[in-house]
Structure formats: C-alpha cells, structure tokens
N, C-alpha and C positions, 0 to 999 in steps of 0.2 A: 248209283250214288250211295245206296245202303252200305255197300262194301267199303266205300271211302269213309263214310260216317263211322262205321264199326271200327275200322282201322284207327281212325283218329281217337275214338273213345278208348280203345285199348292202349294207345300211347299215353293218354292222360292217366289212365288207371295204373299203368306200369310205373309212371313217374311218381304217382301218389303212394304206390305200394299197397299190396293186398294185406293191410294190417288190421282189417276189421271184417266181420261177417258181411256188413253192408257192401263193402267194396267187392267182396267175392261174389255176392248176389248180382251186383251190377255187371261184373265181368261175364257171368253166366248168361245174363239177359242179352248183353251185346253179342256174345258168341252165337246165341240162338237166333238173333236178328240176321247175322251174317249167313246162317244156314237155312233160314226160312223166310218166306214172304208173308207170313201171318201178320196182319195189321194189329192184332191184339198184342202180340209179343213186341212188335215194333213200338207201339204206344207205351207199353209198360217200361221198355228200355229207355225211351225218351223221358218219361216221368221220373225214373230213378236218377237219370243224369241231371235233370232240372232240379230235383230235390237236393242232390249232392252239391250243385252250384249254389243253391239258396242258403244252405247251412254254412257254406264257406265264405259268403259275402261278409265283410268287404275285402277279405284277403284273397283276391283273385285278380288275374290279369284283365286289362280292359277288353281284350279280344274275347274273353269268356262271356262278356255281356252281349257281344255280337252273336255268339253261338247260342246263348240262352234264348234270345229273342227270335232268331230264325227257327230254332228247334221248336219253340213254343207255338209259332205260327203253323209249322208243319204238323204239330200235334193236333191243333184244332181242325186242320183239314183232314186229318186221319181219323178223328173220333167217329164220324158217321159210319165209316167203313169198318172200324173195329166193332162198333155196336151191331152192325149188320152181320158181321162174321160170328159174333157171339150168339145172336138170335138164330142164325142158320146152323149153328153148332158145327162149323167147319174146323177141322183140326189144322188144316193148312189153308191159308188165305189165298184168294184168287190174285194172281200176279197182275191181272188187269186192274183190280182194285188199287194196288199200289201205284201203278202207272197213272191212273186217274187222279190219285192224291197229288202226285208230283206235278201233273199238268195243271191242276187247279191252283196249286200253291205257287207256281212259277211267277205269276204276276206279283203276288205279295212279296216274294223273295227279291224280285227285281227292285221294288221300291224300298225295301228294307236296306239292301246292300247299297243302293244309290244314296240313301240318306246317310248311311254309315261312312261311306267314302267322302261324301260332301262335307260332313262334319270333321272328318279326319283332316281333309285339306284345309278347311276354313280355320280350324283352331291352331294350325301350324303357322298362321300369319301373325306372328308375335316377335318381339325383339330378341328373344332367346333363340328360337329356331332359325331366324333369318341371319343371325350373327355367326359367321363361319368360325369364329374363335372357339365357340362351345356348342355349336349345333351338331347333331349326329349325322346330318345329311352328307357333309363333305367327308366325314370319317368313312361312311359306307362306300361312297363313290371312289375314294382313293384306295380303300382296301381292295375293291374289285379291280381297279386299274393296276395296282401293284401286283396282284395275284395272277391276273389273266392277260394283262398287256404290259409286260415288263418295259417295253419301249417308252411307256408314258413317263418313266423317270427322267427321260432326257428333255422333257418339255421345259420351256422357260419358266422362270419364277412368275413372271407376269401372267402367263397362260394358266398356271396352277392357281394363282390368286383369283383370276376370273372364274375358273371352274369351281373353286371353293365357294365363291359368292353365289354362283348360279345354281349350285347343287340343291339348295333349299327350294328355290323356285321351280326347279325341275321336278322335285318330289311333289310339291303342292299342285303344280299343273297336271302332273300325271294322275294324282288322286281325284282331282276335280273332273278331269276328262273321263276317268272311269265311272264316276258318279253319273255324269250326263249320259254316257253311252249305255250303261247298264239299265237305265230307266227306259230305254227305247227297245224296239224290236228289230228283227231282220239283221242286216249286215252291221248296223251300228252296235247292236247288242253283242254280236260275235266279236267285233273289234274291241269292245269293252272287256270282254272275257279274256281276250288275248293280251290286252294291256295289263290286266290284273295278274295273269300268269307271269308276264315279263317282270312286273314289279316284285311280286313275292318270290319268284324264282331268283331274282337278283339278290334279294335279302337272304334267301336260304343258302346261296353259294358263297356268301362272305366267309372267309376262313374262320374256324373256331378260335376263341370261344365267343365271338361276337355275332355269329350267324343265328338269326332268330327263326330257326326251322319250325318250332311248334306254332309260332304266330302265323307263319306262311301257310302251314298245313290247315290251321283253323280257318283262315280267311278263304283259301282256295276251295276247301270243302264246301263252304257256304256259297261261294260264287257259282259253283256247279249247280246249285239249287235253282238258279235263275234260267237255266237252259231249257 
C-alpha cells in the first residue's frame, strides 16, 4: 500500500509543480517512503502532505478531504511505532511494525470509507442529480456506452431515456452498496472493494477530457487501506 500511496502523492506533486522548496522536500520524503519501511520517514511524509493540504484549503477537491482524514487516522496509528523506532535508534524500521500499523488501522479505515461512500450516495438524492437533463450520471454512462459498446447507439429512444433516468439511481445505489459492504468483514467486504474498483475504474476509463482519473486513484488508494 505504501507504494500505491507514494505513487499517488507523486502524481499530486507533479500536477502542483515543484515550484517551491517545500514541494521538493515533500517529493524527497515521498521517495524515501517508497524506498524504506521506516515508520519515522513515513510519518514525516504524511505530516508534510497533511500540512500541504491544510494550507491549500478551501481550494482543494472534495476527494482531498477523504485522503486527509484517512491519512490522519493512519498517522495516529503509526505514531507509537515511529516513537519506538526513534527510541531504539533503528535507521531502518521493522517491516512487521508497518504491517501491524495497517492491520490496526484497517477497521478505522473501513468505517471512514463506509461513511464517505454513504454520504456521497445520500447527498446525490437531490433534484439536480436525479434530473437526466443536467445530471452528470447519464453523461458518464453514455460516454462509456458510446466508447466501448458502439452497438448501444442503435437502442431505441425510449430505452435511452429509461437508461438516462436510471443512471442516477444506479450511481446512488452503487455508492450506498459500497458503504454497507465496506463496513463489514469477510466476503461482504471483498465484494465492496470489487464494487469500488468497478465504479472508479469506470470513471477512469471515460474518454478524455472527462475521465476523473485523479479522483479514482485517490479513492481506490484509500479503499485498499481497508483490506
């Protein structure tokens, strides 16, 4: 997971541009995290990214709030191991320490992501999102159909109208289902992870410029925390 997290942070930093010494320091910390299992370095990297988020608020995407909250919870789980590493003066942290951190934080991450997806589905139940004339849901569905199932263009007008109307409820139902499943353990949780991959994978493969790849990467990286 650390490698996924580091790759995501590098994407964000590359998009922001290395136009300040602080961004360069963040990139170095993220690179060090990818190359080391040291909990101190990992904690420092998370702190730097959380600070970067805090000073950018409110000019951030909604998904960045998801990332900040899940990363902050992970940081709190990491702190005892980072402190123990400092006291033991280990230059390289114990990989078992990191594994323990993720194991202990998995339950918290499950409830965090469950709440996020529940809120995401609930707040879409409004007159704007449910109206196919200006909802983004049918736009994404039809973009996928047009790109990957060209035969869909031959569907009747009535069928397309029904699909346009249903697409909003399909999205809402999918997000609420993910919320319920992620909060559970066992096969239910694994199904929730697969549904999340399907949802965000679908968003990511929408043809440019409307594919929200950064959002999908942000969400899926955090979903993996729940495993």
